[in-house]
N, C-alpha and C positions, 0 to 999 in steps of 0.2 A: 124421359131426357127433353130439356128445352133445345135447341138448333136453335145457332146466329138466323136473322134477319133481315136484311133491308131496312135501315131504323130504328133498329135496336142501339142500345148503345153499350157499346162492350169494353171491356178493360181487359189490355194482352202484356204480353213480356218477350220484349223481345233482342234478335241482336238480327243486322245487318250486316251483311259482308258482299265485296266486291266477288265471282266468279275466283278470281283468284285464290281464295280467302283469304284476305285481307279485309278485315271487320275494321268499318268506318262509324258504328255505333251501336248500343244498344243501355234497356234500361235495367239490367244488372245492378242491383245494389244502390235502384233505385224506385220510387212508385211506381207500379204501371200503367201504360201507357192509357189515355180515355177516350173511347172518339165515339162517333154516334158512325156505324155503317150505311155504303151508301151517299152521304153527307156532300161528299166532295172535300173532308179535311185529310186523305189519305191520298199517294199516290193512287192510280185504279187498283194498279195491279196486285197490291194489298188490302183492299177494299175488298179484292174481289175474291181472297183468299179468306175471311172470314165465315159469308156462311156456308148451314151443313154443320158449324162445327159446335162441338158442347163442352159446357166446363169442364178445364181438363186433358181437355183433345191439347197437345203438340204436331208441329209440322210441317215443314217447310216447302217453301214456294222459289222459287225459280223464274224472277221477271224481268224481263225482254225491257231494253229501253223505252221503247216506246211507248208502257201500261208502265214508267216508271217517273222519271227527271227528263226523257223527252229523248229527243236526241240532238247533235249538239246544230244550233242553230248558227248557222254562218252571218247573222243578221247583228249579232249578238258579239260579234270582235270588231271591238271600235279600234279606229286607230285616232290616237290624242298628240296630237303635237308637243313635242317637247318641253317646247319655249314656254308652256303654260305650267308647269309644272315651276315648284319651286326649286330656285339654285341648289340649295340646302338640305332636300331632298334624294336622299340618296336610294333609287329604283333595282331592286334585283330580279330575273324573273321565275318568277314564282309566287312572289311578294303577295299578301292583300291588301287590296287597298280600299277604300269606298267612296265612292263617289255621291252627286245629286243629281236626278234630273232637272227639269226643265218646272217640277212643280216643287222642286226643292225635295222631296224620298228621298231619302239615300239607297241605296245598291249593291254589295258588292261587286267588284270585279276583281279578275289576279292579273296579275302581269305576265302576259307572254311572252313579249320581248322586245327588246329593244333596239333603238334604230336610229343610226345618224342623226333625225330630224321627227326620228316620232317615235312614240311608246304605242305596241300593239297590249290594249287589253280585250283580256278578253271577262263576256259580263252573264256567258253559261252560268247554270246550276257546276258546283261538282262532278255531281252526279252523273251530266245529261250523256246520251250517248251511252253507257256505261248501262251491260244487262247486270243485275241483284239480289241476292239470294237472302232470305229469310229466315231464320226460326223462329217461331211462336207459337208460343203456349198463351188461350184463353183461359183468363183467372179467373171470370167473372161475366154474364151480360148482366147488366143495370133494370 
């Protein structure tokens, strides 16, 4: 039986959950996810779970935040002047927005808090700082 090694292109089905059991993503009902193991296309902990698996293997791995989407970066918490928000725009905590950086590239943020003159925005990935649990099934080694 051929085992997965770094550099192999694989197809997997997966379900991603928080340690609370809340599901945040799954390939169920879709094509399996295809990627090259060790190429940096996946979060480090997911990549590291594949070597040694053979087609048909299933496993559950717990990935600490540092090997997932990283810890929460306090520098990604942005104070945005309320005066720069259109008057007709109704903001609420938890609302997702898209801003543009200095190069004009869009990036997602979440409204964390609304103060009198400032809006606190969080540009961290929504899974930053969270330990993750993935159920993985190896479907194919290409």
